[in-house]
Short mmCIF file of the C-alpha atoms (twelve columns), coordinates in Angstrom:
data_MODEL
# 
_entry.id   MODEL 
# 
loop_
_atom_site.group_PDB 
_atom_site.id 
_atom_site.type_symbol 
_atom_site.label_atom_id 
_atom_site.label_alt_id 
_atom_site.label_comp_id 
_atom_site.label_asym_id 
_atom_site.label_seq_id 
_atom_site.Cartn_x 
_atom_site.Cartn_y 
_atom_site.Cartn_z 
_atom_site.pdbx_PDB_model_num 
ATOM 1  C CA . UNK A 1  -51.581 -44.374 9.713  1 
ATOM 2  C CA . UNK A 2  -55.488 -43.698 8.443  1 
ATOM 3  C CA . UNK A 3  -58.350 -42.420 11.166 1 
ATOM 4  C CA . UNK A 4  -61.119 -43.844 11.145 1 
ATOM 5  C CA . UNK A 5  -63.381 -41.598 9.308  1 
ATOM 6  C CA . UNK A 6  -60.812 -42.574 6.403  1 
ATOM 7  C CA . UNK A 7  -61.239 -46.209 6.828  1 
ATOM 8  C CA . UNK A 8  -64.965 -45.731 6.368  1 
ATOM 9  C CA . UNK A 9  -64.712 -43.733 3.289  1 
ATOM 10 C CA . UNK A 10 -62.431 -45.853 1.937  1 
ATOM 11 C CA . UNK A 11 -64.021 -48.913 2.619  1 
ATOM 12 C CA . UNK A 12 -67.263 -47.655 1.285  1 
ATOM 13 C CA . UNK A 13 -65.488 -46.404 -1.839 1 
ATOM 14 C CA . UNK A 14 -63.980 -49.872 -2.513 1 
ATOM 15 C CA . UNK A 15 -67.621 -51.575 -1.646 1 
ATOM 16 C CA . UNK A 16 -69.118 -49.447 -4.550 1 
ATOM 17 C CA . UNK A 17 -66.437 -49.973 -7.178 1 
ATOM 18 C CA . UNK A 18 -66.310 -53.554 -6.609 1 
ATOM 19 C CA . UNK A 19 -69.239 -55.135 -5.050 1 
ATOM 20 C CA . UNK A 20 -70.175 -57.101 -2.329 1 
ATOM 21 C CA . UNK A 21 -69.363 -60.283 -4.299 1 
ATOM 22 C CA . UNK A 22 -66.317 -59.156 -5.128 1 
ATOM 23 C CA . UNK A 23 -64.003 -57.486 -1.709 1 
ATOM 24 C CA . UNK A 24 -63.762 -60.510 0.329  1 
ATOM 25 C CA . UNK A 25 -61.998 -62.184 -2.334 1 
ATOM 26 C CA . UNK A 26 -59.860 -59.495 -2.816 1 
ATOM 27 C CA . UNK A 27 -59.174 -58.934 1.018  1 
ATOM 28 C CA . UNK A 28 -58.190 -62.975 0.741  1 
ATOM 29 C CA . UNK A 29 -55.815 -62.627 -1.904 1 
ATOM 30 C CA . UNK A 30 -54.124 -59.622 -0.388 1 
ATOM 31 C CA . UNK A 31 -54.054 -61.390 2.961  1 
ATOM 32 C CA . UNK A 32 -52.751 -64.380 1.349  1 
ATOM 33 C CA . UNK A 33 -49.768 -61.999 -0.476 1 
ATOM 34 C CA . UNK A 34 -48.755 -60.518 2.663  1 
ATOM 35 C CA . UNK A 35 -48.426 -63.629 4.220  1 
ATOM 36 C CA . UNK A 36 -46.294 -65.525 1.136  1 
ATOM 37 C CA . UNK A 37 -44.254 -62.114 1.255  1 
ATOM 38 C CA . UNK A 38 -43.239 -62.502 5.479  1 
ATOM 39 C CA . UNK A 39 -42.690 -66.212 4.488  1 
ATOM 40 C CA . UNK A 40 -40.224 -65.419 1.590  1 
ATOM 41 C CA . UNK A 41 -38.628 -62.782 3.765  1 
ATOM 42 C CA . UNK A 42 -37.918 -64.937 6.776  1 
ATOM 43 C CA . UNK A 43 -36.555 -67.863 4.724  1 
ATOM 44 C CA . UNK A 44 -33.913 -64.958 2.833  1 
ATOM 45 C CA . UNK A 45 -33.220 -63.571 6.323  1 
ATOM 46 C CA . UNK A 46 -32.276 -67.557 7.483  1 
ATOM 47 C CA . UNK A 47 -30.433 -68.248 4.307  1 
ATOM 48 C CA . UNK A 48 -28.375 -65.232 4.876  1 
ATOM 49 C CA . UNK A 49 -27.651 -66.086 8.158  1 
ATOM 50 C CA . UNK A 50 -26.587 -69.476 7.689  1 
ATOM 51 C CA . UNK A 51 -24.837 -69.372 4.257  1 
ATOM 52 C CA . UNK A 52 -22.760 -66.659 4.426  1 
ATOM 53 C CA . UNK A 53 -19.620 -67.335 7.019  1 
ATOM 54 C CA . UNK A 54 -18.071 -63.931 8.637  1 
ATOM 55 C CA . UNK A 55 -14.546 -63.734 7.007  1 
ATOM 56 C CA . UNK A 56 -12.156 -64.734 9.863  1 
ATOM 57 C CA . UNK A 57 -9.440  -62.289 10.396 1 
ATOM 58 C CA . UNK A 58 -5.881  -64.000 10.404 1 
ATOM 59 C CA . UNK A 59 -3.143  -62.988 13.378 1 
ATOM 60 C CA . UNK A 60 0.486   -61.846 12.547 1 
ATOM 61 C CA . UNK A 61 2.485   -64.846 14.099 1 
ATOM 62 C CA . UNK A 62 5.025   -62.872 15.077 1 
ATOM 63 C CA . UNK A 63 3.054   -59.807 17.138 1 
ATOM 64 C CA . UNK A 64 -0.570  -61.465 17.296 1 
ATOM 65 C CA . UNK A 65 -2.375  -58.395 16.608 1 
ATOM 66 C CA . UNK A 66 -4.954  -58.954 13.817 1 
ATOM 67 C CA . UNK A 67 -4.752  -58.414 10.029 1 
ATOM 68 C CA . UNK A 68 -7.641  -56.643 8.483  1 
ATOM 69 C CA . UNK A 69 -6.445  -57.336 5.038  1 
ATOM 70 C CA . UNK A 70 -6.898  -61.148 4.216  1 
ATOM 71 C CA . UNK A 71 -4.717  -60.623 1.071  1 
ATOM 72 C CA . UNK A 72 -1.548  -58.597 2.923  1 
ATOM 73 C CA . UNK A 73 1.624   -60.235 2.753  1 
ATOM 74 C CA . UNK A 74 3.008   -58.186 5.535  1 
ATOM 75 C CA . UNK A 75 2.133   -57.574 8.788  1 
ATOM 76 C CA . UNK A 76 0.882   -53.618 9.364  1 
ATOM 77 C CA . UNK A 77 2.201   -53.299 12.954 1 
ATOM 78 C CA . UNK A 78 5.794   -55.154 13.062 1 
ATOM 79 C CA . UNK A 79 6.173   -55.378 8.957  1 
ATOM 80 C CA . UNK A 80 7.245   -58.791 9.138  1 
ATOM 81 C CA . UNK A 81 6.483   -61.092 6.072  1 
ATOM 82 C CA . UNK A 82 2.916   -63.066 6.711  1 
ATOM 83 C CA . UNK A 83 4.339   -65.863 5.025  1 
ATOM 84 C CA . UNK A 84 8.136   -66.692 6.385  1 
ATOM 85 C CA . UNK A 85 7.636   -65.602 9.961  1 
ATOM 86 C CA . UNK A 86 9.816   -67.978 12.592 1 
ATOM 87 C CA . UNK A 87 7.754   -70.110 14.864 1 
ATOM 88 C CA . UNK A 88 10.260  -68.972 17.745 1 
ATOM 89 C CA . UNK A 89 9.852   -65.449 17.530 1 
ATOM 90 C CA . UNK A 90 10.903  -63.881 20.450 1 
# 
């Protein structure tokens, strides 16, 4: 970050370039911009967390292990078909 002498020099240069009348207006505009940016960022994070449901892993009916690929037709662990596994698999 900046040390105090650097802040004083930057403030003095800004005061000389923009004048005492324009400097408070610029600071206010900068503050409003930062406030709007924070608000938009928080709204975006809330939208992402509520709108995007987490993908659910399905389990193999035969061996009850989680299937990582939702498009899989066969269980990678037991090799049985995921579409035609009988209900009473023992």
